[in-house]
Structures are given as C-alpha cells and as structure tokens.
PAZA-791317 format. One record per residue: residue number from 0; residue in three letters; x negated, y, z of N, C-alpha, C, O in turn. Coordinates in nm, 3 decimals, padded with zeros to 5 digits. Layout:
<atoms>
[atom NUM, Ala, [X, Y, Z], [X, Y, Z], [X, Y, Z], [X, Y, Z]]
...
</atoms>
This chain:
<atoms>
[atom 0, Unk, [01.133, -00.160, -00.899], [01.039, -00.144, -00.810], [01.138, -00.156, -00.673], [01.255, -00.116, -00.671]]
[atom 1, Unk, [01.064, -00.221, -00.552], [01.135, -00.232, -00.455], [01.140, -00.070, -00.374], [01.096, 00.041, -00.407]]
[atom 2, Unk, [01.203, -00.113, -00.272], [01.210, 00.048, -00.188], [01.058, 00.084, -00.133], [01.017, 00.200, -00.141]]
[atom 3, Unk, [00.990, -00.001, -00.087], [00.890, 00.064, 00.006], [00.772, 00.120, -00.162], [00.687, 00.208, -00.154]]
[atom 4, Unk, [00.799, 00.048, -00.282], [00.711, 00.094, -00.371], [00.760, 00.189, -00.435], [00.690, 00.239, -00.523]]
[atom 5, Unk, [00.897, 00.241, -00.411], [00.960, 00.371, -00.420], [00.900, 00.503, -00.336], [00.861, 00.619, -00.340]]
[atom 6, Unk, [00.917, 00.422, -00.281], [00.839, 00.516, -00.103], [00.704, 00.573, -00.143], [00.683, 00.692, -00.166]]
[atom 7, Unk, [00.594, 00.451, -00.151], [00.484, 00.535, -00.200], [00.462, 00.605, -00.304], [00.379, 00.695, -00.295]]
[atom 8, Unk, [00.526, 00.582, -00.420], [00.524, 00.632, -00.548], [00.593, 00.770, -00.509], [00.525, 00.871, -00.528]]
[atom 9, Unk, [00.721, 00.785, -00.455], [00.777, 00.952, -00.411], [00.684, 01.054, -00.346], [00.646, 01.168, -00.372]]
[atom 10, Unk, [00.658, 00.952, -00.234], [00.508, 01.039, -00.171], [00.433, 01.120, -00.219], [00.412, 01.234, -00.177]]
[atom 11, Unk, [00.361, 01.041, -00.358], [00.264, 01.076, -00.418], [00.315, 01.140, -00.575], [00.252, 01.129, -00.680]]
[atom 12, Unk, [00.436, 01.204, -00.558], [00.490, 01.239, -00.677], [00.473, 01.392, -00.768], [00.519, 01.424, -00.878]]
[atom 13, Unk, [00.412, 01.445, -00.698], [00.313, 01.570, -00.696], [00.185, 01.546, -00.745], [00.118, 01.639, -00.789]]
[atom 14, Unk, [00.137, 01.415, -00.742], [-00.027, 01.394, -00.765], [-00.066, 01.300, -00.894], [-00.121, 01.190, -00.893]]
[atom 15, Unk, [-00.030, 01.362, -00.982], [-00.060, 01.263, -01.090], [-00.166, 01.154, -01.124], [-00.150, 01.048, -01.184]]
[atom 16, Unk, [-00.301, 01.219, -01.061], [-00.381, 01.125, -01.077], [-00.393, 01.002, -00.984], [-00.445, 00.893, -01.008]]
[atom 17, Unk, [-00.332, 01.046, -00.873], [-00.326, 00.917, -00.769], [-00.175, 00.788, -00.827], [-00.157, 00.666, -00.823]]
[atom 18, Unk, [-00.089, 00.929, -00.884], [00.015, 00.833, -00.939], [-00.047, 00.685, -01.046], [-00.014, 00.568, -01.061]]
[atom 19, Unk, [-00.148, 00.774, -01.098], [-00.211, 00.655, -01.202], [-00.236, 00.538, -01.133], [-00.180, 00.432, -01.162]]
[atom 20, Unk, [-00.326, 00.552, -01.035], [-00.421, 00.511, -00.943], [-00.334, 00.418, -00.903], [-00.378, 00.303, -00.903]]
[atom 21, Unk, [-00.213, 00.437, -00.866], [-00.134, 00.327, -00.811], [-00.072, 00.241, -00.907], [-00.021, 00.143, -00.852]]
[atom 22, Unk, [-00.058, 00.243, -01.046], [-00.043, 00.153, -01.154], [-00.043, 00.014, -01.050], [00.061, -00.018, -00.992]]
[atom 23, Unk, [-00.151, -00.050, -01.036], [-00.130, -00.229, -00.986], [-00.039, -00.230, -00.889], [00.009, -00.337, -00.853]]
[atom 24, Unk, [00.005, -00.086, -00.822], [00.115, -00.191, -00.740], [00.251, -00.231, -00.801], [00.311, -00.337, -00.781]]
[atom 25, Unk, [00.299, -00.101, -00.900], [00.378, -00.198, -00.984], [00.448, -00.356, -01.001], [00.562, -00.404, -01.001]]
[atom 26, Unk, [00.310, -00.404, -01.015], [00.318, -00.590, -00.995], [00.324, -00.605, -00.875], [00.283, -00.712, -00.832]]
[atom 27, Unk, [00.363, -00.528, -00.804], [00.349, -00.637, -00.644], [00.466, -00.633, -00.582], [00.541, -00.536, -00.590]]
[atom 28, Unk, [00.497, -00.761, -00.500], [00.617, -00.718, -00.433], [00.623, -00.664, -00.320], [00.560, -00.749, -00.258]]
[atom 29, Unk, [00.652, -00.583, -00.241], [00.609, -00.529, -00.095], [00.785, -00.545, -00.019], [00.896, -00.519, -00.064]]
[atom 30, Unk, [00.733, -00.605, 00.124], [00.848, -00.658, 00.221], [00.808, -00.543, 00.342], [00.736, -00.443, 00.333]]
[atom 31, Unk, [00.869, -00.588, 00.437], [00.860, -00.543, 00.587], [00.905, -00.621, 00.669], [01.024, -00.653, 00.657]]
[atom 32, Unk, [00.819, -00.680, 00.788], [00.905, -00.747, 00.902], [00.789, -00.740, 01.037], [00.669, -00.766, 01.035]]
[atom 33, Unk, [00.847, -00.709, 01.111], [00.770, -00.783, 01.222], [00.656, -00.687, 01.257], [00.588, -00.717, 01.355]]
[atom 34, Unk, [00.624, -00.563, 01.181], [00.570, -00.452, 01.241], [00.455, -00.482, 01.092], [00.366, -00.399, 01.074]]
[atom 35, Unk, [00.464, -00.562, 01.025], [00.362, -00.595, 00.902], [00.427, -00.533, 00.742], [00.538, -00.567, 00.703]]
[atom 36, Unk, [00.357, -00.461, 00.679], [00.422, -00.461, 00.554], [00.350, -00.543, 00.467], [00.230, -00.517, 00.462]]
[atom 37, Unk, [00.396, -00.652, 00.384], [00.304, -00.743, 00.326], [00.349, -00.708, 00.170], [00.463, -00.682, 00.132]]
[atom 38, Unk, [00.229, -00.714, 00.092], [00.217, -00.710, -00.031], [00.195, -00.808, -00.127], [00.072, -00.813, -00.129]]
[atom 39, Unk, [00.236, -00.888, -00.206], [00.226, -01.004, -00.282], [00.145, -00.939, -00.397], [00.175, -00.839, -00.461]]
[atom 40, Unk, [00.032, -01.023, -00.409], [-00.030, -00.995, -00.580], [-00.030, -01.078, -00.646], [00.009, -01.183, -00.594]]
[atom 41, Unk, [-00.058, -01.083, -00.747], [-00.059, -01.132, -00.863], [-00.161, -01.251, -00.849], [-00.123, -01.368, -00.841]]
[atom 42, Unk, [-00.295, -01.214, -00.846], [-00.382, -01.335, -00.783], [-00.500, -01.266, -00.751], [-00.502, -01.143, -00.761]]
[atom 43, Unk, [-00.603, -01.333, -00.710], [-00.745, -01.210, -00.652], [-00.793, -01.107, -00.725], [-00.823, -01.010, -00.655]]
[atom 44, Unk, [-00.806, -01.097, -00.813], [-00.826, -01.019, -00.892], [-00.741, -00.927, -00.863], [-00.782, -00.827, -00.803]]
[atom 45, Unk, [-00.612, -00.938, -00.894], [-00.507, -00.816, -00.850], [-00.516, -00.771, -00.742], [-00.496, -00.650, -00.736]]
[atom 46, Unk, [-00.558, -00.857, -00.582], [-00.589, -00.842, -00.491], [-00.684, -00.723, -00.431], [-00.673, -00.634, -00.347]]
[atom 47, Unk, [-00.776, -00.768, -00.513], [-00.910, -00.660, -00.490], [-00.882, -00.550, -00.543], [-00.881, -00.456, -00.465]]
[atom 48, Unk, [-00.847, -00.517, -00.703], [-00.721, -00.392, -00.712], [-00.664, -00.333, -00.646], [-00.682, -00.211, -00.642]]
[atom 49, Unk, [-00.563, -00.404, -00.559], [-00.476, -00.296, -00.440], [-00.575, -00.316, -00.339], [-00.496, -00.341, -00.247]]
[atom 50, Unk, [-00.667, -00.323, -00.296], [-00.752, -00.308, -00.197], [-00.801, -00.207, -00.210], [-00.793, -00.145, -00.104]]
[atom 51, Unk, [-00.871, -00.130, -00.319], [-00.896, -00.035, -00.318], [-00.777, 00.066, -00.356], [-00.824, 00.151, -00.432]]
[atom 52, Unk, [-00.662, 00.084, -00.335], [-00.550, 00.155, -00.268], [-00.540, 00.198, -00.134], [-00.467, 00.294, -00.111]]
[atom 53, Unk, [-00.607, 00.138, -00.033], [-00.523, 00.089, 00.096], [-00.582, 00.244, 00.113], [-00.493, 00.283, 00.189]]
[atom 54, Unk, [-00.648, 00.335, 00.101], [-00.636, 00.497, 00.113], [-00.524, 00.546, 00.110], [-00.481, 00.641, 00.175]]
[atom 55, Unk, [-00.450, 00.456, 00.000], [-00.365, 00.575, -00.084], [-00.215, 00.534, 00.009], [-00.128, 00.618, 00.031]]
[atom 56, Unk, [-00.206, 00.392, 00.054], [-00.110, 00.321, 00.071], [-00.056, 00.383, 00.216], [00.050, 00.433, 00.254]]
[atom 57, Unk, [-00.185, 00.355, 00.276], [-00.160, 00.391, 00.446], [-00.098, 00.463, 00.482], [-00.022, 00.461, 00.579]]
[atom 58, Unk, [-00.127, 00.564, 00.387], [-00.048, 00.748, 00.446], [00.074, 00.754, 00.431], [00.146, 00.834, 00.490]]
[atom 59, Unk, [00.109, 00.678, 00.355], [00.325, 00.741, 00.320], [00.357, 00.590, 00.454], [00.465, 00.598, 00.512]]
[atom 60, Unk, [00.294, 00.505, 00.482], [00.349, 00.382, 00.550], [00.334, 00.420, 00.695], [00.426, 00.419, 00.777]]
[atom 61, Unk, [00.206, 00.456, 00.719], [00.214, 00.528, 00.909], [00.260, 00.632, 00.924], [00.283, 00.661, 01.041]]
[atom 62, Unk, [00.299, 00.741, 00.811], [00.350, 00.856, 00.850], [00.497, 00.835, 00.870], [00.554, 00.931, 00.922]]
[atom 63, Unk, [00.568, 00.739, 00.842], [00.679, 00.662, 00.858], [00.750, 00.583, 00.935], [00.871, 00.560, 00.949]]
[atom 64, Unk, [00.605, 00.526, 01.003], [00.581, 00.403, 01.121], [00.632, 00.294, 01.079], [00.704, 00.230, 01.155]]
[atom 65, Unk, [00.614, 00.263, 00.990], [00.666, 00.177, 00.903], [00.643, -00.020, 00.946], [00.707, -00.122, 00.920]]
[atom 66, Unk, [00.499, 00.017, 01.032], [00.436, -00.118, 01.081], [00.319, -00.121, 01.173], [00.293, -00.006, 01.210]]
[atom 67, Unk, [00.237, -00.210, 01.224], [00.111, -00.184, 01.225], [-00.013, -00.213, 01.183], [-00.121, -00.195, 01.239]]
[atom 68, Unk, [00.023, -00.278, 01.035], [-00.058, -00.333, 00.977], [-00.027, -00.354, 00.836], [00.094, -00.366, 00.815]]
[atom 69, Unk, [-00.100, -00.362, 00.735], [-00.072, -00.423, 00.617], [-00.167, -00.514, 00.550], [-00.289, -00.515, 00.534]]
[atom 70, Unk, [-00.028, -00.622, 00.503], [-00.129, -00.744, 00.472], [-00.124, -00.775, 00.310], [-00.019, -00.763, 00.246]]
[atom 71, Unk, [-00.241, -00.814, 00.255], [-00.215, -00.812, 00.086], [-00.250, -00.980, 00.110], [-00.322, -01.037, 00.192]]
[atom 72, Unk, [-00.149, -01.038, -00.023], [-00.140, -01.172, -00.028], [-00.135, -01.241, -00.152], [-00.064, -01.199, -00.244]]
[atom 73, Unk, [-00.195, -01.327, -00.161], [-00.158, -01.394, -00.341], [-00.122, -01.462, -00.278], [-00.177, -01.493, -00.173]]
[atom 74, Unk, [00.030, -01.529, -00.339], [00.098, -01.657, -00.288], [-00.017, -01.797, -00.279], [-00.108, -01.805, -00.362]]
[atom 75, Unk, [-00.002, -01.886, -00.185], [-00.088, -02.008, -00.149], [-00.243, -02.000, -00.143], [-00.334, -02.082, -00.139]]
[atom 76, Unk, [-00.232, -01.882, -00.145], [-00.398, -01.849, -00.136], [-00.441, -01.777, 00.000], [-00.389, -01.795, 00.111]]
[atom 77, Unk, [-00.536, -01.701, -00.030], [-00.591, -01.635, 00.099], [-00.455, -01.495, 00.129], [-00.343, -01.485, 00.077]]
[atom 78, Unk, [-00.539, -01.386, 00.252], [-00.519, -01.310, 00.225], [-00.601, -01.201, 00.337], [-00.682, -01.224, 00.427]]
[atom 79, Unk, [-00.550, -01.097, 00.294], [-00.645, -00.988, 00.399], [-00.521, -00.889, 00.468], [-00.408, -00.863, 00.428]]
[atom 80, Unk, [-00.596, -00.848, 00.586], [-00.495, -00.744, 00.686], [-00.599, -00.625, 00.704], [-00.722, -00.614, 00.708]]
[atom 81, Unk, [-00.488, -00.543, 00.713], [-00.564, -00.386, 00.706], [-00.490, -00.317, 00.839], [-00.367, -00.318, 00.830]]
[atom 82, Unk, [-00.540, -00.262, 00.953], [-00.468, -00.196, 01.014], [-00.395, -00.030, 00.985], [-00.466, 00.038, 00.911]]
[atom 83, Unk, [-00.319, 00.011, 01.013], [-00.251, 00.100, 00.958], [-00.248, 00.205, 01.084], [-00.202, 00.181, 01.196]]
[atom 84, Unk, [-00.285, 00.284, 01.056], [-00.315, 00.408, 01.136], [-00.284, 00.530, 01.079], [-00.314, 00.550, 00.961]]
[atom 85, Unk, [-00.219, 00.632, 01.158], [-00.182, 00.747, 01.072], [-00.284, 00.850, 01.061], [-00.301, 00.916, 01.164]]
[atom 86, Unk, [-00.351, 00.878, 00.969], [-00.450, 00.986, 00.946], [-00.362, 01.108, 01.027], [-00.244, 01.128, 01.056]]
[atom 87, Unk, [-00.493, 01.178, 01.045], [-00.466, 01.313, 01.066], [-00.401, 01.410, 00.925], [-00.450, 01.375, 00.817]]
[atom 88, Unk, [-00.330, 01.491, 00.919], [-00.308, 01.575, 00.838], [-00.365, 01.634, 00.746], [-00.334, 01.632, 00.627]]
[atom 89, Unk, [-00.478, 01.706, 00.811], [-00.595, 01.730, 00.690], [-00.647, 01.656, 00.636], [-00.687, 01.687, 00.524]]
[atom 90, Unk, [-00.677, 01.493, 00.697], [-00.726, 01.385, 00.565], [-00.624, 01.348, 00.482], [-00.676, 01.261, 00.413]]
[atom 91, Unk, [-00.495, 01.362, 00.442], [-00.439, 01.310, 00.383], [-00.450, 01.278, 00.243], [-00.402, 01.179, 00.189]]
[atom 92, Unk, [-00.546, 01.411, 00.164], [-00.555, 01.362, 00.035], [-00.705, 01.409, 00.054], [-00.753, 01.507, -00.003]]
[atom 93, Unk, [-00.800, 01.294, 00.175], [-00.915, 01.314, 00.139], [-00.960, 01.161, 00.054], [-00.914, 01.047, 00.057]]
[atom 94, Unk, [-01.059, 01.222, -00.012], [-01.079, 01.085, -00.086], [-01.174, 00.995, -00.028], [-01.196, 00.886, -00.080]]
</atoms>
C-alpha cells in the first residue's frame, strides 16, 4: 500500500464500514503531482467502483490540502477528473 492509500485508510481507521467500502482502493496505484492526485485503476469496471468512493476519498485528501483535483485513470484509456473541495466538518461522514 502506498502512502496516499495509507493516509485514506488511516483517516477512517475507526469506521469499519467505510474501511470495508474502500477495499477496491487497495488495487489502485495513487500518486500526487502538480495539484492532482492520480488514481490508477485496473479497468473500466474498477474505475466505476472507485468513482463510488469519491465521497470518502475527497475528505482526507482535501483536509490535508494535497491537491485541487482527483483524477481516476485506466492506463491507456479514459480518465475522469473530480474537483477536490474541503467539506465542512459537520459533513465529513454524511452519506
């Protein structure tokens, strides 16, 4: 697991249901550069699974101001970009 994955899983260490939901993230490679957090997915289906986790990924990454956007990619194929906004603290665990 790389440092960004460790960061996300550590952020939710006391939330077992969220940690379970984040399992598809373990198969990704996460990198950060130029204000972008890149998440490399295995294939299109995996990318769609990780898209569903965006509400959980944005929070810890934005709270630490690690970038302006999150980009999900399938190598050699498509990518999706999501803006990274820091939510209000009362919204952190809103479903």
